[in-house]
ROKE-74589 format. One record per residue (C-alpha): residue number from 0; residue in one letter; x, y, z. Coordinates in steps of 0.5 Angstrom, whole numbers. Example, Ala and Ser with C-alpha at 12.3 -4.5 7.8 and 13.67 -1.06 7.14 Angstrom:
BEGIN
<num=0; residuo=A; xx=25; yy=-9; zz=16> .
<num=1; residuo=S; xx=27; yy=-2; zz=14> .
END
This chain:
BEGIN
<num=0; residuo=M; xx=-93; yy=39; zz=-14> .
<num=1; residuo=P; xx=-93; yy=40; zz=-6> .
<num=2; residuo=S; xx=-89; yy=37; zz=-2> .
<num=3; residuo=S; xx=-90; yy=31; zz=3> .
<num=4; residuo=F; xx=-88; yy=29; zz=10> .
<num=5; residuo=F; xx=-85; yy=22; zz=11> .
<num=6; residuo=F; xx=-83; yy=19; zz=17> .
<num=7; residuo=V; xx=-76; yy=15; zz=16> .
<num=8; residuo=R; xx=-74; yy=10; zz=21> .
<num=9; residuo=L; xx=-67; yy=8; zz=21> .
<num=10; residuo=V; xx=-67; yy=0; zz=23> .
<num=11; residuo=P; xx=-60; yy=-2; zz=25> .
<num=12; residuo=N; xx=-57; yy=-8; zz=22> .
<num=13; residuo=R; xx=-57; yy=-12; zz=29> .
<num=14; residuo=P; xx=-61; yy=-11; zz=35> .
<num=15; residuo=N; xx=-56; yy=-9; zz=40> .
<num=16; residuo=F; xx=-53; yy=-4; zz=35> .
<num=17; residuo=V; xx=-53; yy=2; zz=40> .
<num=18; residuo=M; xx=-50; yy=-1; zz=46> .
<num=19; residuo=S; xx=-44; yy=-5; zz=42> .
<num=20; residuo=M; xx=-42; yy=0; zz=36> .
<num=21; residuo=T; xx=-35; yy=-1; zz=34> .
<num=22; residuo=A; xx=-30; yy=5; zz=33> .
<num=23; residuo=D; xx=-32; yy=5; zz=26> .
<num=24; residuo=E; xx=-39; yy=5; zz=27> .
<num=25; residuo=Q; xx=-39; yy=11; zz=32> .
<num=26; residuo=A; xx=-35; yy=15; zz=26> .
<num=27; residuo=I; xx=-41; yy=13; zz=21> .
<num=28; residuo=M; xx=-46; yy=15; zz=26> .
<num=29; residuo=G; xx=-42; yy=22; zz=27> .
<num=30; residuo=A; xx=-42; yy=23; zz=19> .
<num=31; residuo=H; xx=-50; yy=21; zz=20> .
<num=32; residuo=G; xx=-51; yy=27; zz=25> .
<num=33; residuo=A; xx=-47; yy=31; zz=20> .
<num=34; residuo=F; xx=-51; yy=29; zz=14> .
<num=35; residuo=L; xx=-58; yy=30; zz=18> .
<num=36; residuo=Q; xx=-55; yy=37; zz=21> .
<num=37; residuo=G; xx=-54; yy=39; zz=13> .
<num=38; residuo=Q; xx=-61; yy=37; zz=12> .
<num=39; residuo=L; xx=-64; yy=41; zz=17> .
<num=40; residuo=T; xx=-60; yy=47; zz=15> .
<num=41; residuo=A; xx=-63; yy=46; zz=8> .
<num=42; residuo=G; xx=-70; yy=45; zz=10> .
<num=43; residuo=T; xx=-71; yy=38; zz=8> .
<num=44; residuo=L; xx=-71; yy=35; zz=15> .
<num=45; residuo=V; xx=-76; yy=37; zz=20> .
<num=46; residuo=A; xx=-74; yy=33; zz=26> .
<num=47; residuo=A; xx=-70; yy=27; zz=28> .
<num=48; residuo=G; xx=-67; yy=23; zz=34> .
<num=49; residuo=P; xx=-66; yy=17; zz=37> .
<num=50; residuo=V; xx=-73; yy=13; zz=40> .
<num=51; residuo=L; xx=-71; yy=10; zz=46> .
<num=52; residuo=D; xx=-76; yy=4; zz=45> .
<num=53; residuo=P; xx=-75; yy=-1; zz=51> .
<num=54; residuo=A; xx=-76; yy=-7; zz=45> .
<num=55; residuo=G; xx=-70; yy=-4; zz=42> .
<num=56; residuo=P; xx=-68; yy=3; zz=40> .
<num=57; residuo=F; xx=-68; yy=6; zz=33> .
<num=58; residuo=G; xx=-67; yy=13; zz=30> .
<num=59; residuo=M; xx=-73; yy=17; zz=27> .
<num=60; residuo=A; xx=-73; yy=23; zz=22> .
<num=61; residuo=V; xx=-79; yy=27; zz=19> .
<num=62; residuo=F; xx=-77; yy=29; zz=12> .
<num=63; residuo=E; xx=-81; yy=34; zz=7> .
<num=64; residuo=A; xx=-80; yy=32; zz=0> .
<num=65; residuo=E; xx=-83; yy=33; zz=-7> .
<num=66; residuo=S; xx=-84; yy=25; zz=-7> .
<num=67; residuo=V; xx=-81; yy=18; zz=-4> .
<num=68; residuo=D; xx=-77; yy=18; zz=-10> .
<num=69; residuo=E; xx=-73; yy=24; zz=-8> .
<num=70; residuo=L; xx=-73; yy=22; zz=-1> .
<num=71; residuo=R; xx=-70; yy=15; zz=-3> .
<num=72; residuo=R; xx=-64; yy=19; zz=-7> .
<num=73; residuo=L; xx=-63; yy=24; zz=-2> .
<num=74; residuo=L; xx=-62; yy=18; zz=3> .
<num=75; residuo=E; xx=-57; yy=14; zz=-1> .
<num=76; residuo=R; xx=-52; yy=20; zz=1> .
<num=77; residuo=D; xx=-54; yy=18; zz=8> .
<num=78; residuo=P; xx=-47; yy=15; zz=11> .
<num=79; residuo=A; xx=-52; yy=11; zz=16> .
<num=80; residuo=K; xx=-54; yy=6; zz=10> .
<num=81; residuo=A; xx=-47; yy=3; zz=12> .
<num=82; residuo=V; xx=-50; yy=0; zz=19> .
<num=83; residuo=G; xx=-57; yy=0; zz=18> .
<num=84; residuo=R; xx=-63; yy=1; zz=13> .
<num=85; residuo=H; xx=-68; yy=6; zz=12> .
<num=86; residuo=E; xx=-76; yy=5; zz=12> .
<num=87; residuo=L; xx=-80; yy=10; zz=9> .
<num=88; residuo=I; xx=-87; yy=11; zz=11> .
<num=89; residuo=P; xx=-91; yy=17; zz=8> .
<num=90; residuo=M; xx=-95; yy=21; zz=12> .
<num=91; residuo=G; xx=-102; yy=24; zz=11> .
<num=92; residuo=P; xx=-104; yy=31; zz=12> .
<num=93; residuo=T; xx=-99; yy=34; zz=17> .
<num=94; residuo=L; xx=-99; yy=40; zz=22> .
<num=95; residuo=A; xx=-93; yy=43; zz=23> .
<num=96; residuo=R; xx=-91; yy=49; zz=26> .
<num=97; residuo=P; xx=-86; yy=54; zz=23> .
<num=98; residuo=A; xx=-79; yy=53; zz=26> .
<num=99; residuo=R; xx=-78; yy=58; zz=33> .
<num=100; residuo=P; xx=-73; yy=64; zz=31> .
<num=101; residuo=A; xx=-66; yy=63; zz=34> .
<num=102; residuo=G; xx=-65; yy=64; zz=41> .
<num=103; residuo=V; xx=-73; yy=63; zz=43> .
END
């Protein structure tokens, strides 16, 4: 079965999360960053980062997975689930460029 791309939105548990993170929440987000870096290295993560929407910032990622169920299982390991919830949205036919070689 071919892989599919999924848009994932990390919705924080409270609207002012970004501006009011506790030390524990900052540690969770640090672990979340390490989790994402691991997925980038593994080739599952395509892109991720904060979206600075004036209506309220949120995290976004694009993952490549065989199925939404596979992605759900993967995101169960994301430490950020302690401070928010993941919204998974399948993408249609997707154009993606290959990764640039290191140093370019």
